[in-house]
Legacy VTK file of the C-alpha trace (Angstrom):
# vtk DataFile Version 3.0
C-alpha trace
ASCII
DATASET POLYDATA
POINTS 268 float
0.034 0.007 -0.071
2.769 2.541 1.118
4.681 1.483 -2.206
1.724 2.409 -4.433
1.182 5.615 -2.536
4.790 6.675 -3.158
4.485 5.589 -6.785
1.348 7.615 -7.213
2.874 10.665 -5.614
6.057 10.387 -7.692
4.032 10.186 -10.880
1.888 13.220 -9.827
4.911 15.210 -8.966
6.699 14.379 -12.308
3.481 15.320 -14.141
3.288 18.698 -12.360
6.884 19.412 -13.084
6.589 18.347 -16.593
3.559 20.691 -17.071
5.083 23.553 -15.378
8.216 23.211 -17.636
5.983 23.286 -20.750
3.912 26.371 -19.314
7.078 28.007 -18.605
8.554 27.742 -22.090
5.072 28.806 -23.700
4.561 31.792 -21.390
8.110 32.931 -20.819
7.415 36.104 -22.686
4.169 36.994 -20.991
4.873 36.050 -17.392
8.140 37.998 -17.504
6.287 41.229 -18.087
3.273 40.623 -15.691
3.510 42.743 -12.546
4.103 40.757 -9.385
1.078 40.207 -7.223
1.074 41.788 -3.753
-0.861 40.116 -1.022
-0.615 42.936 1.542
-1.890 46.038 -0.343
-3.193 49.165 1.269
-6.993 49.389 1.673
-8.271 52.907 1.851
-11.353 53.655 4.099
-13.325 55.331 1.151
-13.019 52.153 -0.815
-14.414 49.894 1.792
-17.967 48.452 1.651
-20.623 50.361 3.585
-21.145 48.970 7.092
-23.495 49.254 10.066
-21.921 50.303 13.449
-23.951 48.953 16.354
-23.288 50.594 19.664
-24.620 49.783 23.015
-22.257 51.759 25.024
-21.733 55.493 24.276
-18.080 55.173 25.252
-17.557 53.270 22.044
-19.144 55.843 19.570
-15.972 57.087 18.440
-14.792 53.872 17.036
-17.508 54.022 14.187
-16.213 55.197 10.853
-17.565 58.178 8.709
-20.378 57.042 6.408
-21.394 54.062 8.545
-24.969 53.644 9.520
-24.887 54.197 13.249
-27.352 52.160 15.225
-27.347 53.378 18.883
-29.299 51.308 21.470
-27.880 52.308 24.938
-27.811 49.441 27.540
-30.054 50.615 30.266
-27.931 48.729 32.817
-24.740 50.823 31.995
-24.227 54.203 33.727
-23.406 57.769 32.341
-24.804 56.965 28.747
-25.319 59.671 26.279
-28.840 60.275 25.525
-30.216 60.518 21.858
-30.023 64.223 21.500
-26.436 64.325 22.494
-25.537 61.414 20.006
-27.386 63.168 17.159
-25.637 66.412 17.852
-22.091 64.868 18.203
-22.196 61.959 15.730
-24.965 62.172 13.107
-24.717 63.660 9.836
-27.503 66.406 9.963
-28.127 66.470 6.287
-29.006 62.715 6.322
-32.037 60.998 7.572
-32.141 60.309 11.398
-34.457 57.820 12.782
-35.421 58.001 16.541
-37.345 55.209 18.409
-37.922 54.508 22.070
-34.994 52.273 22.212
-32.385 54.488 20.344
-31.591 55.881 17.035
-30.194 55.186 13.541
-28.196 57.732 11.462
-25.284 58.193 9.281
-22.153 58.561 11.303
-19.917 61.573 10.814
-16.533 62.446 12.130
-16.943 63.776 15.699
-16.185 67.403 16.220
-17.848 69.016 19.357
-17.181 71.400 21.883
-18.811 73.075 24.886
-19.763 76.529 24.493
-17.982 78.391 27.125
-15.605 81.433 27.248
-12.521 79.285 26.803
-13.636 77.480 23.859
-14.938 80.846 22.524
-11.433 82.313 22.602
-10.079 79.254 20.680
-12.758 79.579 17.904
-12.059 83.393 17.532
-8.256 82.537 17.227
-9.005 79.963 14.599
-11.352 82.322 12.776
-8.745 85.013 12.592
-6.206 82.588 11.055
-8.742 81.519 8.511
-9.632 85.210 7.841
-6.090 86.060 6.841
-5.769 83.340 4.348
-9.312 83.978 2.896
-8.557 87.862 2.593
-5.245 87.167 0.944
-7.014 85.036 -1.636
-9.970 87.612 -2.006
-7.461 90.349 -2.847
-6.263 88.429 -5.945
-9.676 88.216 -7.487
-9.917 90.087 -10.875
-11.770 93.212 -10.691
-11.787 93.466 -6.943
-10.718 96.942 -5.460
-9.613 98.019 -1.881
-11.982 100.906 -1.081
-9.937 101.454 2.108
-7.622 99.532 4.229
-9.516 96.415 5.123
-12.551 96.594 2.799
-12.525 94.804 -0.690
-15.221 95.602 -3.084
-16.232 93.997 -6.325
-19.300 95.078 -8.473
-21.685 92.261 -9.422
-24.260 94.294 -11.328
-24.416 97.839 -12.613
-27.327 100.179 -12.963
-28.141 102.324 -15.941
-25.646 105.033 -17.057
-28.111 107.828 -16.157
-29.021 106.447 -12.713
-28.464 108.848 -9.700
-24.992 108.418 -8.047
-24.614 108.240 -4.265
-22.989 111.270 -2.571
-22.743 112.302 1.091
-26.039 114.369 0.638
-28.154 111.429 -0.233
-30.589 108.998 1.457
-29.964 105.537 0.149
-32.353 102.520 0.237
-30.516 99.342 0.179
-31.117 95.494 0.197
-28.026 94.134 2.142
-27.288 90.388 2.881
-24.552 89.274 5.379
-22.944 86.109 3.941
-20.844 83.315 5.252
-17.501 82.407 3.840
-19.183 80.009 1.379
-21.402 82.780 0.312
-24.570 81.538 1.951
-26.962 84.175 3.462
-26.452 84.410 7.277
-28.874 87.379 7.858
-30.201 90.303 5.811
-31.826 93.773 5.771
-34.433 94.485 3.201
-35.471 97.917 2.122
-33.325 99.554 4.632
-32.839 103.284 4.485
-29.461 105.052 5.195
-28.685 108.692 5.515
-25.199 109.085 4.063
-24.459 112.231 6.064
-25.307 110.216 9.412
-22.889 107.326 8.700
-20.022 107.459 11.013
-16.489 107.280 9.735
-15.976 103.759 11.308
-19.087 102.482 9.592
-17.985 100.486 6.412
-20.863 101.571 4.470
-19.438 105.114 4.466
-16.536 103.741 2.340
-18.503 101.245 0.257
-21.525 103.500 -1.025
-20.328 106.616 -2.308
-19.882 106.700 -5.994
-22.316 103.694 -6.527
-25.434 104.329 -8.701
-28.934 103.293 -8.177
-29.278 99.531 -9.487
-25.653 98.670 -8.700
-25.037 95.438 -6.683
-21.656 95.107 -4.915
-20.028 92.455 -2.586
-17.789 93.925 0.106
-15.335 91.784 2.140
-14.530 93.625 5.378
-11.646 92.728 7.514
-12.675 91.982 11.193
-9.265 93.177 12.404
-9.846 96.702 10.878
-13.656 96.850 11.706
-14.039 94.603 14.873
-17.432 94.629 16.652
-19.125 96.788 14.068
-22.358 94.393 13.858
-23.664 91.794 16.083
-23.137 88.332 14.500
-23.151 84.964 15.881
-20.180 84.009 18.127
-19.146 81.470 15.750
-18.489 84.151 13.187
-16.319 86.422 15.392
-12.988 86.929 13.726
-14.114 86.023 10.220
-14.480 88.748 7.531
-17.877 90.334 7.159
-19.143 89.739 3.656
-22.025 92.056 2.616
-23.745 91.854 -0.737
-25.475 95.213 -1.289
-28.056 96.197 -3.738
-28.839 99.942 -4.185
-32.597 100.169 -4.524
-33.037 103.915 -4.654
-30.884 107.209 -4.236
-32.782 110.197 -3.003
-32.035 113.721 -1.775
-31.285 113.601 1.854
-34.236 114.147 4.313
-33.315 116.271 7.470
-35.898 114.213 9.465
-34.910 110.959 11.227
-34.794 108.278 8.789
-35.529 105.514 11.243
-32.618 103.327 9.800
-32.101 99.875 11.406
-28.448 99.915 10.294
-25.612 101.122 12.436
-24.659 104.561 11.736
-21.764 105.058 14.293
LINES 1 269
268 0 1 2 3 4 5 6 7 8 9 10 11 12 13 14 15 16 17 18 19 20 21 22 23 24 25 26 27 28 29 30 31 32 33 34 35 36 37 38 39 40 41 42 43 44 45 46 47 48 49 50 51 52 53 54 55 56 57 58 59 60 61 62 63 64 65 66 67 68 69 70 71 72 73 74 75 76 77 78 79 80 81 82 83 84 85 86 87 88 89 90 91 92 93 94 95 96 97 98 99 100 101 102 103 104 105 106 107 108 109 110 111 112 113 114 115 116 117 118 119 120 121 122 123 124 125 126 127 128 129 130 131 132 133 134 135 136 137 138 139 140 141 142 143 144 145 146 147 148 149 150 151 152 153 154 155 156 157 158 159 160 161 162 163 164 165 166 167 168 169 170 171 172 173 174 175 176 177 178 179 180 181 182 183 184 185 186 187 188 189 190 191 192 193 194 195 196 197 198 199 200 201 202 203 204 205 206 207 208 209 210 211 212 213 214 215 216 217 218 219 220 221 222 223 224 225 226 227 228 229 230 231 232 233 234 235 236 237 238 239 240 241 242 243 244 245 246 247 248 249 250 251 252 253 254 255 256 257 258 259 260 261 262 263 264 265 266 267
């Protein structure tokens, strides 16, 4: 029995060797040019299959990966567990669907970036915003057609009124539509049909440098450096230190009215 086993094994080995030799001769040219296969290749996170990350202990939430479907069902026996609102605010992508039940929630996991709103963190946010502002304004200054009205204010015209439209001087009342924008040019807040008396605008008010010389029908966008005009307007704390970006449309230009205009805009 063992002799037959050795004989069969020898014949099989000989056959394999013979075939391998023939294959080597036939494919010598092709195999020489094929790239070598690597077993241990790098796998990038964005190339992986979608996954579901199930969590019953909020201490482990940070181990989920961005894009995963998070299912959070806190174990009632465990202490100091995050409630659903905290998890939604800290770990759920707000632009994706969020499902809440009496047992927990399901959402699309995002990278955790959270902070507590207190004065110490506010200082850190303002410091970061000021760094971003320097880079942002440096890029803005290079936009074709943009002009520096005064130090710290860059203005670019978006639309022009008619040639014979009235021009703004320091003796006019001006009705404007103004929108305060975020850095990605989304509307943060706005003033509609607001009336300004040019003679009452203080020198530190950026509009005193932006509006003169514009015509009725003009629309401009102004980038205002926070460092040069700090605290001019009340904005959300998260924007302190960032440039003020105003998009202003001139609705009408009229002779100045000596009476109080009732403007809601700052004039100091």
